[in-house]
VOGU-52059 format. One line per field, with one value per residue (C-alpha): residue number from 1; residue in three letters; z, x, y. Coordinates in Angstrom, 2 decimals. Last residue first. Layout:
<vexdrens>
k (NUM; ...);
r (ALA; ...);
zz (Z; ...);
xx (X; ...);
yy (Y; ...);
</vexdrens>
This chain:
<vexdrens>
k (169; 168; 167; 166; 165; 164; 163; 162; 161; 160; 159; 158; 157; 156; 155; 154; 153; 152; 151; 150; 149; 148; 147; 146; 145; 144; 143; 142; 141; 140; 139; 138; 137; 136; 135; 134; 133; 132; 131; 130; 129; 128; 127; 126; 125; 124; 123; 122; 121; 120; 119; 118; 117; 116; 115; 114; 113; 112; 111; 110; 109; 108; 107; 106; 105; 104; 103; 102; 101; 100; 99; 98; 97; 96; 95; 94; 93; 92; 91; 90; 89; 88; 87; 86; 85; 84; 83; 82; 81; 80; 79; 78; 77; 76; 75; 74; 73; 72; 71; 70; 69; 68; 67; 66; 65; 64; 63; 62; 61; 60; 59; 58; 57; 56; 55; 54; 53; 52; 51; 50; 49; 48; 47; 46; 45; 44; 43; 42; 41; 40; 39; 38; 37; 36; 35; 34; 33; 32; 31; 30; 29; 28; 27; 26; 25; 24; 23; 22; 21; 20; 19; 18; 17; 16; 15; 14; 13; 12; 11; 10; 9; 8; 7; 6; 5; 4; 3; 2; 1);
r (UNK; UNK; UNK; UNK; UNK; UNK; UNK; UNK; UNK; UNK; UNK; UNK; UNK; UNK; UNK; UNK; UNK; UNK; UNK; UNK; UNK; UNK; UNK; UNK; UNK; UNK; UNK; UNK; UNK; UNK; UNK; UNK; UNK; UNK; UNK; UNK; UNK; UNK; UNK; UNK; UNK; UNK; UNK; UNK; UNK; UNK; UNK; UNK; UNK; UNK; UNK; UNK; UNK; UNK; UNK; UNK; UNK; UNK; UNK; UNK; UNK; UNK; UNK; UNK; UNK; UNK; UNK; UNK; UNK; UNK; UNK; UNK; UNK; UNK; UNK; UNK; UNK; UNK; UNK; UNK; UNK; UNK; UNK; UNK; UNK; UNK; UNK; UNK; UNK; UNK; UNK; UNK; UNK; UNK; UNK; UNK; UNK; UNK; UNK; UNK; UNK; UNK; UNK; UNK; UNK; UNK; UNK; UNK; UNK; UNK; UNK; UNK; UNK; UNK; UNK; UNK; UNK; UNK; UNK; UNK; UNK; UNK; UNK; UNK; UNK; UNK; UNK; UNK; UNK; UNK; UNK; UNK; UNK; UNK; UNK; UNK; UNK; UNK; UNK; UNK; UNK; UNK; UNK; UNK; UNK; UNK; UNK; UNK; UNK; UNK; UNK; UNK; UNK; UNK; UNK; UNK; UNK; UNK; UNK; UNK; UNK; UNK; UNK; UNK; UNK; UNK; UNK; UNK; UNK);
zz (30.07; 30.15; 30.20; 26.04; 26.48; 23.24; 25.46; 28.75; 31.61; 33.51; 37.09; 36.28; 39.69; 40.13; 36.90; 35.57; 35.00; 31.39; 29.88; 28.39; 31.46; 32.70; 31.81; 34.01; 36.85; 36.68; 36.42; 33.01; 33.04; 32.30; 29.48; 28.85; 26.10; 22.92; 20.18; 17.20; 13.59; 12.29; 8.89; 7.35; 4.08; 3.34; 2.29; 5.80; 7.24; 7.95; 9.28; 6.46; 7.29; 4.08; 3.90; 0.32; 0.80; -1.77; -3.41; -3.52; -3.63; -1.66; -1.13; 1.21; 4.35; 6.95; 9.28; 12.82; 14.52; 18.00; 19.42; 20.23; 18.92; 15.53; 14.79; 16.17; 14.40; 14.30; 11.48; 10.35; 7.30; 4.81; 2.39; 4.17; 5.29; 7.29; 8.86; 10.14; 7.94; 6.85; 6.50; 3.80; 2.15; 1.44; 2.09; 0.19; 2.00; 1.64; 3.30; 0.57; -1.06; 1.36; 1.66; 2.59; 6.12; 8.98; 9.66; 8.48; 5.26; 4.96; 5.16; 8.18; 7.77; 11.12; 11.81; 14.61; 18.12; 20.83; 24.82; 25.66; 23.29; 19.38; 17.93; 18.53; 17.77; 14.21; 14.85; 17.07; 14.48; 11.80; 14.37; 14.95; 18.58; 21.24; 20.51; 24.15; 22.26; 24.08; 26.69; 26.12; 27.08; 24.42; 26.07; 27.20; 25.33; 23.54; 20.65; 20.86; 17.31; 14.55; 10.66; 9.78; 5.82; 4.89; 0.76; 0.06; 3.47; 5.56; 8.85; 12.43; 15.04; 18.21; 21.83; 23.30; 26.50; 26.14; 28.87; 28.64; 28.22; 25.22; 25.14; 24.01; 23.24);
xx (-10.07; -10.47; -7.22; -7.25; -9.44; -11.14; -14.99; -14.33; -11.72; -13.37; -14.56; -17.14; -16.83; -12.87; -12.25; -9.64; -6.35; -5.30; -2.72; 0.72; 2.39; 4.61; 2.70; -0.33; 1.50; 3.09; -0.37; -1.92; -2.72; -6.32; -8.64; -12.18; -15.04; -13.07; -15.79; -15.35; -16.64; -13.93; -13.40; -11.28; -9.14; -8.97; -5.97; -6.11; -9.64; -9.71; -5.94; -4.18; -3.19; -5.68; -5.43; -5.82; -7.27; -5.96; -6.97; -10.69; -11.12; -10.47; -10.37; -9.77; -10.27; -9.54; -6.37; -5.95; -2.92; -2.15; 1.23; 3.22; 6.86; 6.32; 3.26; -0.07; -3.60; -6.69; -9.49; -11.40; -14.30; -14.56; -15.17; -16.65; -14.84; -16.24; -13.33; -12.99; -9.76; -7.90; -4.33; -5.31; -6.62; -3.04; -2.06; -1.89; -0.36; -1.52; 0.03; 2.23; -0.50; -0.57; -3.57; -1.95; -1.64; -4.17; -4.85; -2.11; -0.90; -5.00; -5.75; -7.50; -10.18; -11.02; -14.74; -15.24; -16.18; -14.13; -15.31; -11.90; -9.33; -8.55; -5.22; -3.68; -6.72; -6.26; -2.40; -3.82; -6.24; -3.81; -1.32; -3.82; -4.76; -2.58; 0.33; 1.50; 1.37; -2.17; -2.67; -6.12; -9.92; -12.57; -16.08; -18.57; -21.68; -24.15; -22.20; -18.99; -18.95; -17.59; -17.76; -20.69; -21.32; -20.78; -19.90; -16.64; -16.02; -16.22; -17.11; -16.21; -18.33; -16.71; -16.74; -13.39; -11.48; -8.26; -5.93; -2.46; 0.82; 1.94; -0.44; -3.91; -4.98);
yy (4.73; 8.67; 10.76; 11.78; 14.78; 13.09; 13.84; 15.49; 15.65; 12.85; 11.79; 14.26; 16.55; 15.63; 16.66; 14.20; 16.25; 17.23; 15.17; 16.24; 14.32; 17.22; 20.18; 17.87; 17.67; 21.36; 22.15; 23.56; 27.17; 27.68; 28.79; 28.72; 28.06; 28.74; 28.20; 26.10; 25.80; 23.24; 22.59; 19.91; 19.12; 15.64; 13.44; 11.66; 11.59; 7.71; 7.69; 5.19; 1.91; 0.62; -3.13; -4.92; -8.90; -11.58; -14.44; -14.90; -11.24; -8.25; -4.70; -1.34; -3.39; -1.02; -1.05; -0.17; -0.35; -1.81; -1.31; -4.39; -3.01; -4.81; -3.33; -5.49; -5.53; -4.37; -4.67; -2.12; -3.40; -0.50; -3.40; -6.39; -9.51; -12.42; -13.46; -17.16; -17.38; -13.90; -14.81; -16.99; -14.09; -13.31; -10.01; -7.04; -3.75; -0.10; 2.82; 3.18; 4.65; 7.72; 9.89; 13.46; 14.04; 13.61; 17.58; 20.18; 18.30; 17.91; 21.71; 22.93; 25.68; 27.30; 28.70; 30.83; 31.12; 33.60; 33.05; 32.84; 34.81; 33.12; 34.02; 30.46; 28.79; 27.96; 26.66; 24.08; 23.39; 23.15; 21.28; 18.17; 17.95; 16.07; 17.61; 19.35; 22.63; 23.63; 21.08; 19.64; 19.55; 18.85; 20.21; 17.40; 17.29; 19.55; 20.23; 17.41; 17.36; 14.83; 14.31; 16.74; 16.81; 20.26; 18.75; 19.79; 21.45; 18.18; 19.38; 18.98; 20.47; 22.03; 22.82; 24.05; 23.53; 24.71; 23.99; 26.22; 24.84; 26.85; 30.49; 30.89; 34.37);
</vexdrens>
């Protein structure tokens, strides 16, 4: 069973349980590696994996609140179209802005007309229940350096820690 501060290596296929559509997958490519308990995967997936042993596979259903949260209409903003001069606006276009502390934040164009643009700052999967078909490929203890950084160390052979692992540029 997985314990805090272990590096978990998983293969997964993420689906929308309402229609079975595959939203993301790393099957056939590099495994996702993360330090269990470091907060780098959604809580519902972490909780679902708690009882898994190395080599075990199964389906983990995650409610929206334990994934990317409920959809929050307060995370929408209406701005004057004058702020978007020179940008060819389209519904669902992703734009990037900066927060007051300088962090980059994505926003999707939800709607627009000749006067204003409605931006949506919710995560694209906010409000959605999710389903993961997952296989726990490997487990190992995280090194002290990995525990301190919260990041999986780069694999010397590949130069990377796997898709979505967070340590590759």
